[in-house]
N, C-alpha and C positions, 0 to 999 in steps of 0.2 A: 540495602535495597534488594528485594527478592527477585531473582531472575532465574528462569529456567535456562537450560543449556542445550540449545538445538545443535545437532550434528549436521554439517553442511551436506555431506554425501547422502545421508538418510533423508534429509529434506528434499534434495534434488530427485531422489528415486521416488519419493512419495508423490511429488507433483507430476513427475513424468507418467505415473500410473493413473492419475485422475484427469490429466490434461484434456483428453477427448470429450469428457462429459462435464468439464469444469463450469462452463457457462450455464448449462442446464441446471446443474446442482445449485449454483449461486442464485439463480432466478427463483427457483422453487423454495429454497431454504430461507431466503430473505424477503420473499414476496415482492422482489424487484426494488426494495428499499435501497439496496447498495448503489443503484444508479443515482438516486437522489443525493446520497451522501457524496458521491464523486462530483456531482454538479455543484454542491455546496463548497467542496474543497477548491474547485476551479474558481468559483466566485470570490472566495476568501483570498486566493493567491494573487488577485489583481491582474490575472493574465489578460493581455490585450493584443491587438493587431501588431504583428512584427516581432513579438518577443520569442526568445529561444527557451525551450523547455526540455528538461531531461526527466523522463519518468522511469524510475528504477523498479525492479520486480514487477514489470508491467503485465506479466502473464499473457492473457489473450488480448490485451491492448485497450481495455475499456477506458481507463483514465487518460491514456495518451490520445485517444480519439476525442475525448471531451475537451482536452486542452487544444487540440488542433482546430476544433470548431471556433475557439476563441481567438487564437493567434492568426488565423487566416493564411492566405497564400504567402504573405510577406514574412510570416513567422516560421519557425522550425521546431519540430518535435521529434525527439529520439526516444524510443522505448527500448529498455533493456531488461533482460532476465538472465539468470545464470542457468536456467533449465530450458534447453532448446526445444523440448517437446511442448512446453507451455506457449512458446512463441509461434508455433506452426500455423495457427489459425488467424493470428493477429493481422498479417498483411492483407489477407482477403477481406477481413472485416473492415479495414480502413478503405480499401479500394471500392468496396460496395457503396461507400458513402462519399466517393470521389475525394478522399483525403490522402495527401501525400505525407506519409510518416515513415521514418527510417526505424527499422527494428534490428537490434543487434544483441548478441550474446555477451553479457558482461556481469561481473560480480560487483555488487554495491560497495564492497570493502576494498575493491581494487579497480576503480573506474578508469578507463583508458582515454580520459579527456583532459584537456589543458585547464589550468587554473582560471577561475573567474570567466568562464565562457558562457554559461547559461544565466538567464534572468531568473529562472525558477527551476528547482529540482524537487521531485516528489517521489513518494513511495506509499502505496496503499496496501494494507493487510500483508505487508512483507517484512517490516522491521523486526517483528517478534520472531521471525524465522532466521534472523542473522545471529551467528554465534557471538559476535561482538557488536551489539547495536550502536554503541558510541562510535566505533570506528566507521560503521556505515554512514552514520549521520555526519561525521567529520569529512568523509569523502564527498558526500553530497554538498556540504558547505564549501569545500575546497573548489569545486567546479562551478560554483555559483558566484555571480558578481556581488561586490559590496553593495549593500542596500537591497539585494534580491532576497528571495524567500526560499527556505526549505520547508516543504509541506509534507505532513505525515498524517495519514488516515489509518487508524488502528483500533482493533477491538479493545475493550477495557472491562471494568467491573461496574455494574449498575449500583447506584447509591440508594435508590428508593427501595425500602424493604420488601414491599408487596411485589413490585415489578422484578426485583432481584430474585425472589423465590420462583416466580413464574418463568423468568428467563433461564434460571439455572435448571429447572425441570426440563424445559424445552431443549437446552443445549446439551444436557447430560443424557437424556432419555430418548428424545425425539430426533434431534438433528443427526446423530450418528446412524440411526436406523434408516432415515430417509436418504441421507448422503450415501450410505452403503448400498441401498437399493439402486440408486441412480448410477453410481460410479463403480460399484463392486469393491470399494475400498473404505469400509466403515472405519478402519483405524485412522484414516486421514482426518475424519471428522471428530473422532475422539481426541486426536492430537489438537485440533482447532480449539475445542472446548478447554482442554487442559492447559494449553499454552496461553489462551486468553485470560483464564482465571488467575494466572500467576504473574502475567506480564505487568510491569508498572504502568500506571495511567495517571491522568490529571497532573497534579503538582510533581509527582515522582518522575514521570517521563519528561516533563518540562525541565526539571532539575538535571536529568540525564543529558538533555540537549545542551543546556547551559554549561554543563561540566566540560564540554569539549573546548570551551574558550573561543568558539567560532561565531557566537551570536550576541547582538546587543540586547535582545530580549526575545522571549518566547511566550506566546499566548495559546490558549486552547479553547475549544468549544465542544460541549457535549452534544451527542446526536442520539435521538430516540431514547431519552432517559438514561443515557450513559452506556448503551450497548456498544457504542463506538465513540471515538473522539478525533477531532481534527486539531493538529498542532501546527503553528505557524511561527517559524523562527526567522528573524531578520538577520542576515549575514553581515558581519563586521567588514 
């Protein structure tokens, strides 16, 4: 299995530098589609009123906010990230929508939560930035109840030849330029493209999840022609 090898401290520094403009860049570069992808993940997770959810690598809190809308006042959502700068705007975003979400600094490979506590754990566009993704997935499964779900949203490789050519041109030539103009950090968006093009997806990533021995089964769904994928693992 072909994996790139991200370095945690470099990743943390990179995200700290783009944090202030992260939301703006995401909305421009994805034309807002990433919000629809997150809504789809929440729907697939079977999140409902009263459930407890952990969102890892939550960044500015978009997925945690989407979960909180589903679990309601009776539910609990905790959003974590190992980069404190990325978390700075998340509490205000939640409060503006009258949502009570706890945000904490935590590394997905060393989660400070007890076994089998959450009904759902999730990570969006973060697992490819983890030096040992299997360890991160294992930790998420550890803190999730038996029968609960680990949900992963991540970029992948497009299967359709025509769309693949168009997307590769956009991600290699256009995305770093626009991302650089918005954030001043073009290299961060070059990294996004490079890491996405080499990170395992579809069956390969499902096999990575299953290799942890933590799941009874893993399923996945393609988004927007395979630009991204949602993975759903049922915890043993």
